[in-house]
MMTF fields as JSON, N, C-alpha, C and O atoms, coordinates in Angstrom:
{
  "mmtfVersion": "1.0.0",
  "mmtfProducer": "UNKNOWN",
  "numBonds": 275,
  "numAtoms": 276,
  "numGroups": 69,
  "numChains": 1,
  "numModels": 1,
  "chainsPerModel": [1],
  "groupsPerChain": [69],
  "chainIdList": ["A"],
  "bondAtomList": [4, 2, 8, 6, 12, 10, 16, 14, 20, 18, 24, 22, 28, 26, 32, 30, 36, 34, 40, 38, 44, 42, 48, 46, 52, 50, 56, 54, 60, 58, 64, 62, 68, 66, 72, 70, 76, 74, 80, 78, 84, 82, 88, 86, 92, 90, 96, 94, 100, 98, 104, 102, 108, 106, 112, 110, 116, 114, 120, 118, 124, 122, 128, 126, 132, 130, 136, 134, 140, 138, 144, 142, 148, 146, 152, 150, 156, 154, 160, 158, 164, 162, 168, 166, 172, 170, 176, 174, 180, 178, 184, 182, 188, 186, 192, 190, 196, 194, 200, 198, 204, 202, 208, 206, 212, 210, 216, 214, 220, 218, 224, 222, 228, 226, 232, 230, 236, 234, 240, 238, 244, 242, 248, 246, 252, 250, 256, 254, 260, 258, 264, 262, 268, 266, 272, 270],
  "bondOrderList": [1, 1, 1, 1, 1, 1, 1, 1, 1, 1, 1, 1, 1, 1, 1, 1, 1, 1, 1, 1, 1, 1, 1, 1, 1, 1, 1, 1, 1, 1, 1, 1, 1, 1, 1, 1, 1, 1, 1, 1, 1, 1, 1, 1, 1, 1, 1, 1, 1, 1, 1, 1, 1, 1, 1, 1, 1, 1, 1, 1, 1, 1, 1, 1, 1, 1, 1, 1],
  "groupList": [{"groupName": "MET", "atomNameList": ["N", "CA", "C", "O"], "elementList": ["N", "C", "C", "O"], "formalChargeList": [0, 0, 0, 0], "bondAtomList": [1, 0, 2, 1, 3, 2], "bondOrderList": [1, 1, 2], "singleLetterCode": "M", "chemCompType": "L-PEPTIDE LINKING"}, {"groupName": "SER", "atomNameList": ["N", "CA", "C", "O"], "elementList": ["N", "C", "C", "O"], "formalChargeList": [0, 0, 0, 0], "bondAtomList": [1, 0, 2, 1, 3, 2], "bondOrderList": [1, 1, 2], "singleLetterCode": "S", "chemCompType": "L-PEPTIDE LINKING"}, {"groupName": "ALA", "atomNameList": ["N", "CA", "C", "O"], "elementList": ["N", "C", "C", "O"], "formalChargeList": [0, 0, 0, 0], "bondAtomList": [1, 0, 2, 1, 3, 2], "bondOrderList": [1, 1, 2], "singleLetterCode": "A", "chemCompType": "L-PEPTIDE LINKING"}, {"groupName": "ASP", "atomNameList": ["N", "CA", "C", "O"], "elementList": ["N", "C", "C", "O"], "formalChargeList": [0, 0, 0, 0], "bondAtomList": [1, 0, 2, 1, 3, 2], "bondOrderList": [1, 1, 2], "singleLetterCode": "D", "chemCompType": "L-PEPTIDE LINKING"}, {"groupName": "PHE", "atomNameList": ["N", "CA", "C", "O"], "elementList": ["N", "C", "C", "O"], "formalChargeList": [0, 0, 0, 0], "bondAtomList": [1, 0, 2, 1, 3, 2], "bondOrderList": [1, 1, 2], "singleLetterCode": "F", "chemCompType": "L-PEPTIDE LINKING"}, {"groupName": "GLU", "atomNameList": ["N", "CA", "C", "O"], "elementList": ["N", "C", "C", "O"], "formalChargeList": [0, 0, 0, 0], "bondAtomList": [1, 0, 2, 1, 3, 2], "bondOrderList": [1, 1, 2], "singleLetterCode": "E", "chemCompType": "L-PEPTIDE LINKING"}, {"groupName": "LYS", "atomNameList": ["N", "CA", "C", "O"], "elementList": ["N", "C", "C", "O"], "formalChargeList": [0, 0, 0, 0], "bondAtomList": [1, 0, 2, 1, 3, 2], "bondOrderList": [1, 1, 2], "singleLetterCode": "K", "chemCompType": "L-PEPTIDE LINKING"}, {"groupName": "GLY", "atomNameList": ["N", "CA", "C", "O"], "elementList": ["N", "C", "C", "O"], "formalChargeList": [0, 0, 0, 0], "bondAtomList": [1, 0, 2, 1, 3, 2], "bondOrderList": [1, 1, 2], "singleLetterCode": "G", "chemCompType": "PEPTIDE LINKING"}, {"groupName": "ILE", "atomNameList": ["N", "CA", "C", "O"], "elementList": ["N", "C", "C", "O"], "formalChargeList": [0, 0, 0, 0], "bondAtomList": [1, 0, 2, 1, 3, 2], "bondOrderList": [1, 1, 2], "singleLetterCode": "I", "chemCompType": "L-PEPTIDE LINKING"}, {"groupName": "ARG", "atomNameList": ["N", "CA", "C", "O"], "elementList": ["N", "C", "C", "O"], "formalChargeList": [0, 0, 0, 0], "bondAtomList": [1, 0, 2, 1, 3, 2], "bondOrderList": [1, 1, 2], "singleLetterCode": "R", "chemCompType": "L-PEPTIDE LINKING"}, {"groupName": "THR", "atomNameList": ["N", "CA", "C", "O"], "elementList": ["N", "C", "C", "O"], "formalChargeList": [0, 0, 0, 0], "bondAtomList": [1, 0, 2, 1, 3, 2], "bondOrderList": [1, 1, 2], "singleLetterCode": "T", "chemCompType": "L-PEPTIDE LINKING"}, {"groupName": "GLN", "atomNameList": ["N", "CA", "C", "O"], "elementList": ["N", "C", "C", "O"], "formalChargeList": [0, 0, 0, 0], "bondAtomList": [1, 0, 2, 1, 3, 2], "bondOrderList": [1, 1, 2], "singleLetterCode": "Q", "chemCompType": "L-PEPTIDE LINKING"}, {"groupName": "VAL", "atomNameList": ["N", "CA", "C", "O"], "elementList": ["N", "C", "C", "O"], "formalChargeList": [0, 0, 0, 0], "bondAtomList": [1, 0, 2, 1, 3, 2], "bondOrderList": [1, 1, 2], "singleLetterCode": "V", "chemCompType": "L-PEPTIDE LINKING"}, {"groupName": "ASN", "atomNameList": ["N", "CA", "C", "O"], "elementList": ["N", "C", "C", "O"], "formalChargeList": [0, 0, 0, 0], "bondAtomList": [1, 0, 2, 1, 3, 2], "bondOrderList": [1, 1, 2], "singleLetterCode": "N", "chemCompType": "L-PEPTIDE LINKING"}, {"groupName": "TRP", "atomNameList": ["N", "CA", "C", "O"], "elementList": ["N", "C", "C", "O"], "formalChargeList": [0, 0, 0, 0], "bondAtomList": [1, 0, 2, 1, 3, 2], "bondOrderList": [1, 1, 2], "singleLetterCode": "W", "chemCompType": "L-PEPTIDE LINKING"}, {"groupName": "LEU", "atomNameList": ["N", "CA", "C", "O"], "elementList": ["N", "C", "C", "O"], "formalChargeList": [0, 0, 0, 0], "bondAtomList": [1, 0, 2, 1, 3, 2], "bondOrderList": [1, 1, 2], "singleLetterCode": "L", "chemCompType": "L-PEPTIDE LINKING"}, {"groupName": "CYS", "atomNameList": ["N", "CA", "C", "O"], "elementList": ["N", "C", "C", "O"], "formalChargeList": [0, 0, 0, 0], "bondAtomList": [1, 0, 2, 1, 3, 2], "bondOrderList": [1, 1, 2], "singleLetterCode": "C", "chemCompType": "L-PEPTIDE LINKING"}, {"groupName": "PRO", "atomNameList": ["N", "CA", "C", "O"], "elementList": ["N", "C", "C", "O"], "formalChargeList": [0, 0, 0, 0], "bondAtomList": [1, 0, 2, 1, 3, 2], "bondOrderList": [1, 1, 2], "singleLetterCode": "P", "chemCompType": "L-PEPTIDE LINKING"}],
  "groupTypeList": [0, 1, 2, 3, 4, 5, 6, 4, 4, 6, 2, 2, 7, 8, 9, 2, 8, 9, 10, 8, 2, 11, 10, 2, 8, 2, 10, 8, 7, 10, 2, 2, 12, 12, 5, 11, 12, 13, 14, 15, 0, 12, 12, 1, 2, 1, 16, 15, 2, 7, 8, 15, 1, 8, 15, 10, 1, 8, 12, 10, 7, 15, 17, 5, 12, 5, 6, 3, 5],
  "groupIdList": [1, 2, 3, 4, 5, 6, 7, 8, 9, 10, 11, 12, 13, 14, 15, 16, 17, 18, 19, 20, 21, 22, 23, 24, 25, 26, 27, 28, 29, 30, 31, 32, 33, 34, 35, 36, 37, 38, 39, 40, 41, 42, 43, 44, 45, 46, 47, 48, 49, 50, 51, 52, 53, 54, 55, 56, 57, 58, 59, 60, 61, 62, 63, 64, 65, 66, 67, 68, 69],
  "secStructList": [7, 7, 2, 2, 2, 2, 2, 2, 2, 2, 2, 2, 2, 2, 2, 2, 2, 2, 2, 2, 2, 2, 2, 2, 2, 2, 2, 2, 6, 6, 1, 1, 1, 4, 4, 4, 7, 7, 2, 2, 2, 2, 2, 2, 2, 2, 2, 2, 2, 2, 2, 2, 2, 2, 2, 2, 2, 2, 2, 2, 7, 7, 6, 6, 1, 7, 7, 7, 7],
  "xCoordList": [-16.619, -16.217, -16.665, -16.413, -17.322, -17.824, -16.694, -15.631, -16.946, -15.945, -15.656, -14.513, -16.693, -16.49, -15.592, -14.727, -15.811, -15.001, -13.546, -12.638, -13.326, -11.971, -11.31, -10.15, -12.04, -11.513, -11.128, -10.085, -11.979, -11.711, -10.438, -9.567, -10.331, -9.178, -7.887, -6.804, -7.979, -6.789, -6.295, -5.102, -7.209, -6.841, -6.346, -5.374, -7.016, -6.594, -5.222, -4.412, -4.962, -3.659, -2.543, -1.47, -2.792, -1.79, -1.502, -0.349, -2.561, -2.398, -1.616, -0.767, -1.892, -1.195, 0.285, 1.135, 0.602, 2.005, 2.765, 3.91, 2.146, 2.787, 3.025, 4.075, 2.05, 2.182, 3.3, 4.071, 3.391, 4.458, 5.818, 6.726, 5.964, 7.233, 7.598, 8.752, 6.635, 6.895, 7.317, 8.22, 6.667, 6.999, 8.392, 9.16, 8.728, 10.061, 11.141, 12.156, 10.921, 11.907, 12.072, 13.192, 10.965, 11.036, 11.724, 12.507, 11.449, 12.039, 13.532, 14.331, 13.91, 15.333, 16.066, 17.216, 15.414, 16.03, 16.348, 17.091, 15.806, 16.089, 17.446, 17.946, 18.054, 19.37, 20.457, 20.312, 21.55, 22.663, 23.389, 23.784, 23.565, 24.208, 23.418, 22.66, 23.6, 22.827, 23.037, 22.115, 24.231, 24.505, 23.674, 23.503, 23.158, 22.381, 20.869, 20.089, 20.469, 19.039, 18.52, 19.094, 17.439, 16.777, 15.774, 14.642, 16.194, 15.395, 14.093, 13.088, 14.102, 12.863, 11.83, 10.646, 12.287, 11.386, 10.879, 9.709, 11.749, 11.354, 10.25, 9.231, 10.453, 9.472, 8.172, 7.082, 8.296, 7.122, 6.283, 5.067, 6.935, 6.219, 5.604, 4.488, 6.316, 5.819, 4.602, 3.629, 4.662, 3.509, 2.294, 1.176, 2.51, 1.404, 0.797, -0.425, 1.632, 1.136, 0.306, -0.714, 0.734, -0.024, -1.382, -2.383, -1.417, -2.68, -3.62, -4.807, -3.086, -3.909, -4.418, -5.537, -3.615, -4.039, -5.228, -6.197, -5.159, -6.27, -7.522, -8.615, -7.37, -8.53, -9.147, -10.37, -8.309, -8.809, -9.562, -10.601, -9.043, -9.714, -11.08, -12.036, -11.173, -12.454, -13.463, -14.628, -13.007, -13.912, -14.321, -15.498, -13.36, -13.644, -13.911, -14.458, -13.53, -13.682, -12.495, -11.606, -12.495, -11.404, -11.961, -12.892, -11.407, -11.917, -11.661, -12.383, -10.626, -10.326, -11.258, -11.217, -12.087, -13.062, -14.449, -15.008, -14.99, -16.302, -17.397, -17.255, -18.466, -19.616, -20.494, -20.782, -20.906, -21.825, -23.252, -23.759, -23.896, -25.267, -26.2, -27.403],
  "yCoordList": [-3.841, -3.87, -5.201, -6.263, -5.136, -6.361, -7.157, -6.621, -8.439, -9.332, -8.94, -9.028, -8.503, -8.098, -6.863, -6.772, -5.927, -4.701, -5.045, -4.531, -5.918, -6.352, -7.073, -6.813, -7.968, -8.743, -7.818, -7.999, -6.83, -5.889, -5.083, -4.987, -4.51, -3.659, -4.45, -3.912, -5.706, -6.551, -6.786, -6.661, -7.125, -7.348, -6.058, -6.074, -4.941, -3.655, -3.251, -2.684, -3.541, -3.235, -4.045, -3.516, -5.321, -6.183, -5.676, -5.609, -5.325, -4.798, -3.484, -3.262, -2.615, -1.333, -1.532, -0.829, -2.471, -2.748, -3.248, -2.855, -4.1, -4.578, -3.427, -3.352, -2.539, -1.387, -0.465, 0.046, -0.249, 0.588, -0.016, 0.694, -1.31, -1.978, -1.907, -1.645, -2.135, -2.076, -0.675, -0.52, 0.341, 1.719, 2.069, 2.715, 1.648, 1.914, 1.256, 1.878, 0.021, -0.698, -0.022, 0.145, 0.364, 1.029, 2.38, 2.742, 3.129, 4.455, 4.344, 5.11, 3.405, 3.196, 2.729, 3.107, 1.923, 1.386, 2.423, 2.133, 3.625, 4.662, 5.32, 6.001, 5.133, 5.719, 4.767, 3.546, 5.355, 4.533, 3.838, 2.679, 4.529, 3.958, 4.371, 5.34, 3.632, 3.872, 5.285, 5.872, 5.829, 7.176, 8.241, 9.34, 7.937, 8.901, 8.797, 9.549, 7.875, 7.699, 8.898, 9.28, 9.48, 10.575, 9.927, 9.634, 9.705, 8.952, 9.647, 8.987, 10.967, 11.701, 11.412, 11.239, 11.363, 11.055, 9.607, 9.344, 8.675, 7.268, 7.13, 6.485, 7.735, 7.652, 8.346, 7.816, 9.528, 10.303, 9.565, 9.442, 9.083, 8.378, 7.079, 6.73, 6.366, 5.096, 5.304, 4.554, 6.328, 6.626, 7.038, 6.602, 7.872, 8.288, 7.091, 6.99, 6.193, 4.995, 4.131, 3.573, 4.018, 3.252, 3.862, 3.152, 5.187, 5.889, 5.71, 5.435, 5.868, 5.688, 4.256, 4.036, 3.293, 1.896, 1.666, 1.01, 2.201, 2.038, 2.735, 2.172, 3.963, 4.681, 3.947, 3.877, 3.407, 2.641, 1.401, 1.051, 0.743, -0.44, -0.083, -0.844, 1.072, 1.504, 1.779, 1.394, 2.446, 2.84, 1.649, 1.493, 0.814, -0.268, -1.613, -2.512, -1.76, -3.049, -3.951, -3.604, -5.105, -6.062, -7.41, -7.919, -7.998, -9.289, -10.411, -11.409, -10.255, -11.311, -11.304, -12.22, -10.274, -10.199, -10.415, -9.518, -11.585, -11.912, -11.451, -11.541, -10.968, -10.569, -11.784, -12.567, -11.922, -13.004, -12.517, -11.81, -12.894, -12.449, -13.629, -13.454],
  "zCoordList": [16.731, 15.331, 14.735, 15.305, 13.598, 12.981, 12.348, 12.034, 12.17, 11.57, 10.132, 9.684, 9.392, 8.003, 7.912, 7.042, 8.817, 8.866, 9.158, 8.504, 10.144, 10.493, 9.325, 9.006, 8.696, 7.569, 6.413, 5.785, 6.14, 5.062, 5.334, 4.469, 6.526, 6.808, 6.975, 6.744, 7.369, 7.401, 5.975, 5.699, 5.076, 3.671, 3.018, 2.262, 3.31, 2.75, 3.283, 2.55, 4.551, 5.146, 4.518, 4.229, 4.307, 3.658, 2.244, 1.819, 1.53, 0.17, 0.186, -0.677, 1.158, 1.259, 1.586, 1.038, 2.464, 2.81, 1.594, 1.372, 0.816, -0.419, -1.397, -2.036, -1.509, -2.398, -1.924, -2.737, -0.617, -0.057, -0.375, -0.807, -0.168, -0.441, -1.927, -2.269, -2.797, -4.237, -4.664, -5.485, -4.111, -4.453, -3.957, -4.67, -2.739, -2.196, -3.052, -3.368, -3.417, -4.243, -5.6, -6.083, -6.209, -7.519, -7.41, -8.288, -6.355, -6.198, -5.897, -6.437, -5.045, -4.74, -5.996, -6.223, -6.798, -8.009, -9.064, -10.002, -8.939, -9.927, -9.709, -10.604, -8.536, -8.247, -8.729, -8.669, -9.21, -9.703, -8.551, -8.679, -7.441, -6.255, -5.017, -5.052, -3.924, -2.707, -2.163, -1.596, -2.33, -1.834, -2.549, -2.021, -3.732, -4.502, -4.259, -4.844, -3.407, -3.141, -2.354, -1.334, -2.836, -2.131, -1.175, -1.56, 0.071, 1.025, 1.38, 1.639, 1.394, 1.664, 0.576, 0.865, -0.676, -1.779, -1.684, -1.961, -1.295, -1.16, -0.115, -0.365, 1.051, 2.132, 1.73, 1.948, 1.147, 0.747, -0.299, -0.154, -1.341, -2.41, -1.892, -2.277, -1.03, -0.495, 0.402, 0.323, 1.255, 2.129, 1.306, 1.582, 0.306, -0.551, -1.274, -1.388, -1.759, -2.443, -1.489, -1.892, -0.233, 0.752, 1.04, 1.129, 1.188, 1.429, 0.242, 0.418, -0.963, -2.16, -2.289, -2.754, -1.886, -1.926, -1.0, -1.383, 0.209, 1.151, 0.637, 0.699, 0.128, -0.401, -1.59, -1.713, -2.457, -3.604, -3.128, -3.686, -2.107, -1.571, -1.0, -1.146, -0.351, 0.215, -0.896, -0.798, -1.95, -3.036, -3.903, -4.228, -4.275, -5.221, -4.573, -5.211, -3.312, -2.649, -2.936, -3.714, -2.302, -2.457, -2.887, -2.263, -3.945, -4.389, -3.385, -3.376, -2.528, -1.568, -0.344, 0.477, -0.231, 0.862, 0.268, -0.362, 0.469, -0.082, 0.861, 2.081, 0.307, 1.115, 1.369, 0.463, 2.609, 2.969, 2.838, 3.709, 1.752, 1.518, 1.443, 1.25]
}
C-alpha cells in the first residue's frame, strides 16, 4: 500500500468519524428526553452519513492531503 493511499484513507476516516459523531449528536438532539430517542434511527443515519463522507472524499478529494507532484 502506498504512503499516499494510506494518508488519504487515514484523513478520510478521521473526517468520516467526525461526520458520524455530528450526525449522532444532531439526531439525538431532536428528542425531548433520552427515553424518546429512536436509537435505530441514530445508528442508521450516522452510519449512512459516514459512508457518504467516505464516498464524497473519494470523488472530490481531500484538501488536507496534498499531492506530491
